[in-house]
C-alpha positions as CSV (number, residue, x, y, z in Angstrom):
1,Q,64.7,11.8,-40.2
2,V,61.6,10.3,-39.1
3,Q,59.7,11.2,-35.0
4,L,58.4,8.1,-33.9
5,V,55.9,7.9,-30.4
6,E,54.3,4.7,-29.5
7,S,51.3,4.7,-27.2
8,G,48.6,2.3,-25.2
9,G,51.3,0.1,-23.5
10,G,49.5,-1.0,-20.2
11,L,49.0,-3.6,-18.2
12,V,47.0,-6.3,-18.5
13,Q,46.3,-10.0,-17.4
14,A,47.4,-13.1,-19.7
15,G,44.5,-13.4,-22.5
16,G,43.7,-9.8,-22.3
17,S,44.2,-8.0,-25.6
18,L,46.0,-4.2,-26.0
19,R,46.6,-2.1,-28.9
20,L,49.8,-0.2,-29.5
21,S,50.1,2.7,-31.8
22,C,52.9,4.7,-33.3
23,A,51.8,8.3,-34.7
24,A,55.0,9.1,-37.3
25,S,55.9,12.7,-38.6
26,G,58.4,14.1,-41.0
27,R,58.6,11.9,-43.8
28,T,55.5,11.0,-46.5
29,F,54.2,7.8,-43.9
30,S,53.4,5.1,-47.2
31,S,57.0,5.1,-47.9
32,L,58.3,4.0,-44.8
33,A,58.4,0.4,-44.0
34,M,57.7,0.6,-40.1
35,G,58.8,-2.0,-37.5
36,W,57.6,-3.2,-34.0
37,F,60.4,-4.7,-31.9
38,R,60.7,-5.6,-28.1
39,Q,63.5,-6.0,-25.6
40,A,62.9,-7.4,-22.0
41,P,65.1,-7.6,-19.1
42,G,68.1,-8.7,-19.7
43,K,67.5,-9.9,-23.2
44,E,68.5,-8.6,-26.9
45,R,65.7,-6.6,-28.8
46,E,63.9,-8.9,-31.0
47,F,61.5,-8.6,-34.5
48,V,58.0,-8.9,-33.3
49,A,56.1,-7.7,-36.9
50,A,56.6,-5.2,-40.1
51,I,54.7,-4.0,-42.7
52,R,55.8,-2.9,-45.9
53,G,54.6,1.3,-47.0
54,S,51.6,0.3,-48.9
55,G,50.5,-1.6,-45.9
56,G,50.0,-5.4,-48.4
57,L,53.1,-7.2,-47.2
58,K,53.0,-8.1,-43.2
59,Y,56.0,-10.0,-41.4
60,Y,55.6,-11.5,-38.1
61,A,57.9,-13.6,-35.7
62,D,56.9,-17.3,-34.8
63,S,56.2,-16.6,-31.3
64,V,53.6,-13.7,-31.8
65,K,51.5,-15.1,-35.5
66,G,48.6,-15.8,-35.0
67,R,47.8,-13.3,-31.6
68,F,49.3,-10.2,-33.1
69,T,48.4,-8.1,-36.1
70,I,49.9,-4.8,-37.5
71,S,48.5,-2.6,-39.5
72,R,48.5,0.6,-40.8
73,D,46.7,4.1,-41.6
74,N,48.4,5.8,-44.1
75,A,46.3,8.9,-43.9
76,K,46.8,9.2,-40.5
77,N,50.3,8.4,-40.4
78,T,50.3,5.5,-37.9
79,M,51.1,2.7,-37.3
80,Y,49.1,-0.5,-35.0
81,L,50.0,-3.7,-33.6
82,Q,46.5,-5.8,-32.3
83,M,47.4,-8.0,-29.2
84,D,45.7,-10.6,-28.2
85,S,45.9,-14.1,-26.5
86,L,49.2,-12.0,-23.9
87,K,50.8,-13.8,-22.6
88,P,53.4,-13.1,-19.5
89,E,56.6,-13.7,-21.7
90,D,55.3,-10.9,-24.4
91,T,56.5,-8.3,-21.6
92,A,58.5,-6.0,-22.4
93,V,59.3,-2.7,-23.8
94,Y,57.8,-2.7,-27.5
95,Y,59.3,-0.2,-29.7
96,C,58.2,0.8,-32.8
97,A,60.3,1.7,-35.7
98,A,60.9,2.9,-39.5
99,T,62.9,2.5,-42.4
100,L,62.3,4.2,-45.9
101,T,65.0,1.5,-47.5
102,Y,63.2,-1.2,-50.0
103,Y,64.5,-4.4,-50.2
104,S,63.0,-7.3,-52.0
105,S,63.9,-9.8,-48.7
106,S,61.2,-10.0,-46.0
107,D,63.8,-11.3,-43.9
108,Y,65.4,-7.7,-43.9
109,Y,62.9,-6.1,-42.6
110,T,63.4,-8.2,-39.4
111,R,66.5,-7.0,-38.5
112,N,66.7,-3.9,-35.9
113,N,69.9,-2.5,-37.2
114,N,67.8,-1.8,-40.7
115,Y,65.9,0.7,-39.3
116,D,66.9,3.7,-39.4
117,S,64.6,5.9,-37.0
118,W,63.0,4.2,-33.3
119,G,60.6,5.8,-31.1
120,Q,61.1,5.6,-27.1
121,G,59.2,2.5,-26.0
122,T,56.1,1.4,-24.0
123,Q,56.0,-0.7,-22.0
124,V,53.7,-3.4,-22.1
125,T,53.4,-5.8,-19.0
126,V,51.5,-9.1,-19.0
127,S,50.2,-10.7,-15.3
128,S,49.9,-14.5,-15.2
């Protein structure tokens, strides 16, 4: 089992930036594919971004492409989500997730039920 702890959420004005972190423990971090998901009030949890264990392959939802950047530091057992040009519609609770499963299709990593471990979430609020 992997333990995940998110941090870095907060309140920011539209157009601003935030960087989320997800610290992992309990497994060899580099063996994990990691993802960020978010859930706004009254909406289903949705995919934001994912990154393979080596960090070489990254995937983004169309809604954040060009504004968000996912990265990881395997030496620090930490994943990041740099969020720039934030919009009010980015307001949500952001969750990090991890899976040991390797799958060749990128689509696999966009589905929340394919992840085994989840953090508790961190609130991001973007004011207009």
